[in-house]
C-alpha positions in Angstrom: 0.2 0.1 -0.2 0.8 4.1 -0.3 3.0 4.4 3.0 3.6 7.3 5.1 6.2 8.0 7.6 5.4 10.4 10.3 8.2 12.5 11.9 7.4 14.9 14.7 10.0 17.1 15.8 10.5 19.3 18.8 8.1 19.8 21.6 5.2 21.5 19.5 5.9 18.8 16.5 5.7 16.0 19.3 2.7 17.5 21.1 0.7 18.0 18.0 1.9 14.4 16.6 0.7 12.7 19.5 -2.7 14.2 19.3 -2.6 13.4 15.6 -2.2 9.7 16.3 -4.7 9.5 19.1 -7.2 11.2 16.7 -6.9 8.9 13.8 -6.3 5.6 15.8 -10.1 6.3 17.5 -11.2 6.9 13.8 -9.7 3.2 12.8 -11.1 1.2 16.1 -7.2 1.3 17.2 -7.0 1.4 21.0 -3.8 3.1 23.3 -2.2 -0.6 23.2 -2.4 -0.6 19.7 -4.6 -3.1 19.4 -7.6 -3.1 16.8 -11.1 -3.0 17.8 -12.7 -1.8 14.7 -16.4 -2.6 13.6 -16.1 -1.9 9.7 -13.8 -3.2 6.9 -12.9 0.5 5.9 -11.4 1.0 9.3 -8.7 -1.6 8.3 -9.0 -1.0 4.6 -6.2 1.4 4.2 -4.2 0.8 7.8 -1.0 0.5 6.2 -1.0 3.7 5.3 0.3 5.1 8.4 0.6 1.7 10.7 2.8 -1.1 10.7 1.3 -4.7 11.3 3.7 -6.4 13.8 1.1 -9.3 14.7 -2.3 -10.0 14.3 -4.5 -7.6 15.3 -1.8 -5.4 16.7 -0.8 -1.9 14.9 2.1 0.2 15.6 2.1 3.5 14.1 4.8 4.6 11.3 6.2 7.5 13.7 9.5 8.9 14.7 9.7 10.9 17.7 12.3 13.4 17.5 14.0 16.4 20.2 16.8 17.5 21.0 15.9 17.6 25.1 14.5 14.4 27.1 11.4 16.2 28.6 8.7 15.9 25.7 10.0 12.3 25.0 9.3 11.2 28.9 6.1 13.0 29.0 4.8 10.8 25.8 6.3 7.9 28.0 4.1 8.8 30.4 0.9 9.3 28.8 -2.1 6.8 27.7 -0.6 6.4 24.7 2.8 5.5 25.6 2.8 1.6 24.6 1.5 2.7 21.2 5.0 3.7 19.8 8.0 1.6 19.1 11.1 2.5 21.7 13.2 2.4 19.0 11.6 5.2 17.4 12.3 7.7 20.2 15.5 9.5 19.2 16.3 12.4 21.5 19.4 14.2 22.8 20.0 16.1 26.3 21.1 19.6 25.6 18.2 21.0 24.0 18.3 23.8 20.8 17.6 27.0 23.1 15.4 28.7 20.9 18.7 28.7 18.4 18.0 27.6 14.6 21.8 27.2 14.1 21.9 24.8 17.1 19.3 22.9 15.9 20.8 22.6 12.3 24.7 23.0 12.7 25.8 21.7 15.9 23.5 19.7 18.5 20.9 18.8 15.7 23.9 17.6 13.5 25.2 15.4 16.4 21.8 13.3 16.2 21.1 13.6 12.3 22.7 10.1 11.9 20.4 8.5 14.3 17.4 9.7 13.1 18.2 9.1 9.5 19.1 5.1 10.3 15.7 4.8 12.0 13.8 7.0 8.9 16.2 4.3 6.7 14.6 1.3 8.8 11.1 2.9 8.2 11.4 3.1 4.7 12.8 -0.9 4.5 9.7 -2.4 6.1 7.5 -0.2 3.5 6.2 -2.1 0.5 5.5 1.2 -1.5 6.3 4.3 0.2 4.5 7.6 -1.0 6.1 10.2 1.5 6.9 11.4 4.4 4.6 13.8 6.9 6.5 16.2 9.4 5.0 17.9 12.3 7.2 21.2 13.5 7.2 24.6 14.3 9.1 27.3 13.0 9.6 29.7 15.9 11.8 27.8 18.3 15.0 25.7 18.1 14.4 22.0 17.6 11.6 22.4 15.2 13.1 25.1 13.0 16.8 23.9 12.7 16.5 20.3 13.5 13.3 20.0 11.6 14.8 21.6 8.1 17.9 20.1 8.7 16.1 16.5 8.8 13.9 17.7 5.4 17.0 18.5 3.4 18.5 15.1 4.1 15.6 13.1 3.4 15.1 15.1 0.3 18.8 14.4 -0.9 18.4 10.5 0.2 14.8 10.1 -0.8 14.2 12.5 -4.3 11.5 10.6 -5.5 9.6 10.7 -2.6 6.9 13.7 -1.7 7.3 15.6 1.7 4.3 17.3 3.5 4.9 19.3 6.4 2.5 20.6 8.9 4.5 24.0 10.2 3.1 25.7 13.1 4.0 29.7 12.5 5.0 32.3 14.8 1.9 34.8 16.0 2.1 38.3 16.8 -0.4 37.6 19.7 1.2 34.3 20.8 4.9 35.0 20.8 6.9 32.4 22.9 10.5 33.7 21.9 12.4 37.1 21.0 14.4 35.6 17.9 11.3 34.2 16.4 11.6 36.0 13.2 14.8 34.8 12.6 14.3 31.4 13.5 11.0 31.2 10.9 13.0 32.9 8.3 15.7 30.5 8.2 13.3 27.5 8.0 11.1 28.9 5.5 14.0 29.2 3.2 14.6 25.4 3.6 10.7 24.6 3.4 10.6 27.3 0.0 13.3 24.7 -1.7 12.7 21.4 -0.2 9.4 20.9 0.9 6.3 19.6 -1.6 3.4 21.2 0.5 3.5 23.0 3.9 0.0 23.1 5.7 0.4 26.4 7.5 -0.8 26.8 10.9 -1.0 30.0 13.3 -1.3 29.8 17.4 -2.7 33.3 17.4 -5.5 32.2 14.8 -6.4 28.9 16.9 -6.7 31.1 19.9 -9.1 33.4 18.2 -11.4 30.3 17.0 -11.3 29.1 20.6 -12.5 32.1 21.6 -14.5 33.7 19.1 -16.4 30.4 18.0 -15.6 27.8 20.7 -16.6 30.6 23.7 -13.6 29.0 25.4 -12.6 32.0 28.4 -8.7 30.6 28.7 -8.1 27.8 25.6 -4.6 26.1 26.2 -2.2 24.2 24.1 -4.7 20.9 24.3 -7.6 22.7 22.8 -5.1 24.2 19.9 -3.7 20.6 19.4 -7.2 19.4 19.5 -8.1 21.7 16.2 -4.5 21.2 14.3 -5.3 17.1 14.6 -9.0 17.6 13.5 -7.7 19.3 10.4 -4.9 16.9 10.2 -7.5 14.0 10.4 -9.5 15.8 7.8 -6.5 16.4 5.4 -5.4 12.7 5.4 -8.7 11.3 5.5 -8.9 10.4 1.7 -5.5 8.6 2.3 -6.8 6.5 5.0 -10.4 5.9 3.7 -11.9 4.8 0.4 -12.8 8.3 -1.4 -13.2 9.9 -4.8 -10.4 12.3 -5.1 -7.3 12.9 -3.8 -6.4 9.5 -2.9 -2.7 10.1 -2.3 -0.1 12.8 -1.4 0.8 13.3 -5.2 -2.8 13.8 -6.4 -3.2 16.4 -3.5 0.0 18.3 -4.7 -1.2 18.0 -8.4 -4.7 19.4 -7.5 -3.3 22.4 -5.6 -0.1 23.7 -6.8 -0.2 25.7 -9.8 3.7 26.8 -9.4 6.3 24.7 -7.9 7.6 27.2 -5.3 3.9 28.2 -4.6 3.2 25.2 -2.2 1.8 26.7 1.2 -1.1 26.0 1.9 -3.8 27.6 4.6 -6.4 25.5 6.0 -9.9 25.3 7.8 -11.9 22.7 9.4 -15.9 22.5 10.0 -18.0 22.2 12.1 -16.5 24.5 14.9 -19.2 25.2 17.0 -19.3 25.5 20.7 -20.6 23.1 23.3 -23.6 25.5 23.9 -24.6 26.3 20.4 -24.1 22.4 19.3 -28.1 21.4 19.5 -28.9 24.4 17.4 -26.7 24.2 14.1 -28.0 22.2 11.4 -24.6 20.4 10.1 -25.9 20.0 6.2 -23.0 20.4 3.4 -24.5 24.1 3.0 -23.6 25.1 6.5 -20.1 23.2 6.5 -19.2 24.4 2.9 -20.1 28.3 4.7 -18.2 27.5 7.7 -14.8 26.4 5.5 -15.2 29.6 3.3 -15.5 31.7 6.8 -11.9 33.5 6.7 -12.4 33.7 10.6 -12.0 30.0 10.3 -8.7 29.8 8.7 -5.9 28.5 11.2 -3.6 30.6 9.6 -3.4 34.9 10.0 -4.4 35.9 7.0 -7.0 37.3 5.8 -8.0 35.4 2.8 -10.5 38.1 1.1 -7.3 40.1 1.1 -5.6 38.0 -1.6 -6.9 35.3 -4.1 -7.4 31.9 -4.2 -5.0 29.9 -7.0 -6.4 26.6 -6.1 -8.6 25.0 -3.5 -9.5 21.6 -2.1 -12.8 20.9 -0.1 -13.0 17.4 1.8 -16.3 16.0 2.9 -17.1 13.3 5.4 -19.8 11.5 6.3 -22.5 8.8 4.9 -24.6 9.5 2.3 -23.4 12.7 1.2 -24.7 13.8 -2.5 -21.3 14.0 -4.8 -23.8 16.3 -6.6 -25.0 18.5 -3.6 -21.3 19.1 -2.9 -20.3 20.3 -6.4 -23.4 22.4 -6.5 -22.8 24.3 -2.8 -19.1 24.5 -3.7 -20.3 26.2 -7.5 -22.6 28.5 -5.5 -19.6 29.5 -3.2 -17.3 30.0 -5.9 -19.6 32.1 -7.9 -20.6 34.3 -4.6 -16.7 34.8 -4.2 -15.8 35.2 -7.9 -13.8 38.3 -7.0 -11.7 36.0 -4.5 -10.3 33.4 -7.2 -7.9 34.0 -10.2 -10.0 33.8 -13.0 -7.3 32.5 -15.2 -6.8 28.7 -13.7 -10.8 27.3 -14.7 -12.5 24.9 -12.0 -10.0 25.3 -9.7 -11.6 23.8 -6.3 -11.3 20.3 -6.5 -13.9 18.3 -4.1 -13.5 14.9 -2.5 -16.0 12.4 -0.5 -15.4 10.4 2.3 -17.6 7.9 3.9 -16.2 7.9 6.9 -17.5 10.6 9.5 -14.7 12.2 12.2 -15.4 9.8 15.6 -18.4 11.9 17.4 -19.4 13.9 14.3 -22.0 12.8 11.4 -20.7 15.1 8.7 -17.3 17.1 8.8 -15.4 19.4 5.9 -12.0 20.5 5.6 -11.0 23.0 3.1 -7.1 23.5 1.8 -6.7 26.7 -0.2 -3.6 27.8 -1.8 -4.1 31.5 -1.6 -2.2 34.5 -1.9 -3.1 36.1 1.2 -0.5 33.9 2.8 2.0 36.7 1.1 0.9 39.1 4.0 2.1 36.3 6.8 5.5 36.3 5.2 5.6 40.4 4.7 4.9 40.2 8.6 8.2 38.1 9.4 10.4 39.9 6.7 9.5 43.1 8.3 10.5 41.9 11.9 13.3 40.2 10.7 15.0 43.0 8.6 14.3 45.5 12.1 16.2 43.2 14.1 19.0 42.2 11.3 19.6 45.8 10.0 21.5 46.2 13.8 22.8 42.7 14.3 20.7 42.0 17.1 21.0 38.6 18.6 23.0 37.8 15.1 26.1 36.8 17.6 24.3 33.6 19.3 23.9 32.2 15.6 27.2 32.6 14.1 28.8 31.1 17.8 27.3 27.9 16.3 29.3 28.3 13.0 26.6 30.0 10.5 27.8 32.4 8.3 26.1 35.8 8.0 25.5 35.7 4.2 22.9 32.7 5.4 20.7 35.1 7.1 20.5 37.5 3.6 19.8 34.6 1.1 16.9 33.5 3.5 15.6 36.9 3.2 16.2 37.2 0.0 14.3 34.5 -1.1 11.5 35.0 1.0 10.8 38.1 -0.4 10.8 36.6 -3.9 8.3 34.5 -2.7 6.0 37.4 -1.8 6.7 38.7 -4.9 5.7 35.8 -7.1 2.5 35.6 -5.0 2.1 39.3 -5.7 2.6 38.6 -9.5 0.1 36.0 -9.7 -2.6 37.9 -7.7 -2.4 41.0 -10.3 -2.2 38.3 -13.3 -5.8 38.8 -15.1 -7.4 36.6 -17.5 -6.0 39.0 -20.7 -2.5 38.8 -19.2 -2.3 34.8 -19.1 -3.7 34.6 -22.6 -1.4 37.3 -24.0 1.7 35.9 -22.5 0.8 32.9 -24.2 0.1 34.3 -27.0 3.7 35.9 -27.3 5.3 32.5 -26.2 3.7 31.1 -29.5 5.2 33.7 -32.0 8.4 33.8 -30.3 8.5 29.6 -30.9 7.3 29.8 -33.8 10.2 32.4 -35.2 12.9 30.6 -33.7 
């Protein structure tokens, strides 16, 4: 089967990854010890996408858990799902990265990378037909950003034909953990632009807003945030794990969503997202789900999709007896209603997928994946914060002490500003410009 290897790097990556495994294990009928207790053939049909079967009725996640300090690993080993994971797949250091990208990428991370790659190779060898990798990490700290991007580049180098998809938690203006976040995030984005095939952008600030505004939680914590992220990860991967009509593997998802190689940064949203008090008053039909999915307030990235244009999008609906005709009709209505928010030169740029298996505890749900030019506002914010600090060389010595060179900062900033310009170019491109450009190219070819 088309197997996927999941790597979770750093404290944030491991917390998200653990929550993801709990969510999909419940959907597939697997308990905390890895034993199968499912009630439907659907639950078992594609279990080998994310799990290795080691014994009859016993399954182990194809997960590699990585950190530069032992604290996060100790917490996972003490949790109820500890026996779910293979002990050999815990790879951790002792010193930590201290919120320094260079420590994770060059010094502490470099010491651990060979050990991690040995585990990756072992997992790859046990796969019949691997389709790619999935990496969970954050960009603001040291381990998820530094070691995460080192791992990304090493995997790309060793397995160039396999797709790499990342779930990257981006720094937020409202939830700031460290002063050097702009440095860590821009150095990481430089590698994500070059080496990742698709990046699902998640923003803690947007998640806090959803928890407070929509879920009406007065004091949301990371457990609530991780629950929202795992809900979306489950939705994005459901068509890989259960029988569906479209996007049945990572490559199909990428082909439908990425019109240009470098523009592979996605914004995601999930539905239904309602508070406990409002649950009984909400009618979860296709129209309501589609409306919630398109709502900018439900986007898990802190960018206003109304201030950009959708290049492409994918909508995944889950639940029994969902009419594909109804899905297509509702998506057509929403696209017509928001026509100004879509580029006109990519016809039929929303792909839809229907999966028969609903998430645990829901009758229907939806996940929206958007490739929108509005994501450039995020990158502009990071670039501005970065240049304000780098102009004065603030905190740069911490990075240079780990063996980095100063030109790496300028290269990373330049690459990000090029990406922002590309998003702006395609946002401003009209149908007439696109057609005119094609005609000019044809004329040049005829002349030659």
